[in-house]
C-alpha positions as CSV (number, residue, x, y, z in Angstrom):
1,R,-218.1,108.7,-31.7
2,G,-215.8,111.6,-32.0
3,V,-217.3,113.9,-29.4
4,K,-214.7,114.9,-26.8
5,T,-214.3,117.4,-24.0
6,L,-211.0,119.2,-24.2
7,D,-209.3,121.7,-21.9
8,F,-208.5,125.0,-23.6
9,A,-206.6,127.2,-21.2
10,G,-208.7,126.1,-18.2
11,S,-212.0,126.1,-20.1
12,Q,-213.7,122.8,-20.9
13,E,-215.0,122.8,-24.4
14,V,-217.0,120.1,-26.3
15,V,-215.3,119.3,-29.6
16,Y,-217.1,117.5,-32.5
17,E,-215.4,115.7,-35.3
18,R,-216.5,115.4,-38.9
19,S,-217.9,111.9,-38.2
20,D,-220.4,113.4,-35.8
21,W,-221.9,115.5,-38.5
22,P,-222.3,113.5,-41.8
23,L,-223.5,115.5,-44.7
24,A,-227.1,114.3,-44.5
25,R,-227.4,115.2,-40.8
26,L,-225.9,118.6,-41.5
27,Q,-228.3,119.3,-44.4
28,D,-231.2,118.2,-42.3
29,Y,-230.2,120.3,-39.3
30,F,-229.9,123.5,-41.5
31,K,-232.7,122.7,-43.9
32,N,-234.9,125.7,-42.7
33,D,-232.0,128.1,-42.2
34,T,-230.1,130.6,-44.3
35,L,-226.4,131.1,-43.5
36,A,-225.4,134.7,-44.0
37,L,-221.8,135.7,-44.6
38,I,-220.9,139.3,-44.1
39,G,-217.9,140.0,-46.3
40,Y,-216.1,137.8,-48.8
41,G,-212.5,137.8,-47.8
42,S,-210.4,134.6,-47.5
43,Q,-212.5,133.2,-44.7
44,G,-215.9,134.0,-46.2
45,H,-214.9,132.9,-49.6
46,G,-213.8,129.4,-48.5
47,Q,-216.5,128.8,-46.0
48,G,-219.3,130.2,-48.2
49,L,-218.3,128.0,-51.2
50,N,-217.9,125.0,-49.0
51,A,-221.4,125.4,-47.4
52,R,-223.0,126.1,-50.7
53,D,-221.3,123.1,-52.4
54,N,-222.6,121.0,-49.5
55,G,-226.2,122.0,-50.2
56,L,-226.8,124.6,-47.6
57,N,-228.7,127.9,-48.3
58,V,-226.1,130.7,-48.1
59,I,-226.2,134.4,-48.9
60,V,-223.3,136.8,-49.0
61,G,-223.3,140.4,-48.0
62,V,-220.7,142.6,-49.7
63,R,-220.5,146.3,-50.9
64,E,-221.7,146.7,-54.5
65,N,-218.9,147.2,-57.0
66,S,-216.2,146.4,-54.4
67,E,-213.4,144.0,-55.1
68,S,-215.3,141.4,-53.0
69,W,-218.4,142.1,-55.1
70,K,-216.5,141.2,-58.2
71,Q,-215.1,138.0,-56.7
72,A,-218.6,137.0,-55.4
73,Q,-219.9,137.5,-58.9
74,E,-217.2,135.4,-60.4
75,D,-218.1,132.7,-57.9
76,G,-221.8,132.8,-58.9
77,W,-223.2,134.6,-55.8
78,V,-224.7,137.6,-57.5
């Protein structure tokens, strides 16, 4: 399928494509796991919502009453 080995600055890395991990396979792989995001900035926000929307168990760690806390509440995390 889409698995490839690419050279990144002299380091051989295996790269997977979306087709290698259809949603059902991803959900099965992580079915007993909890993904923990520390912080809720631009990266955590997008990745957390994406993982949650795709059926994965996700928790978010932010400081209570911070701006990130308020955003997490608005997005239904708290």
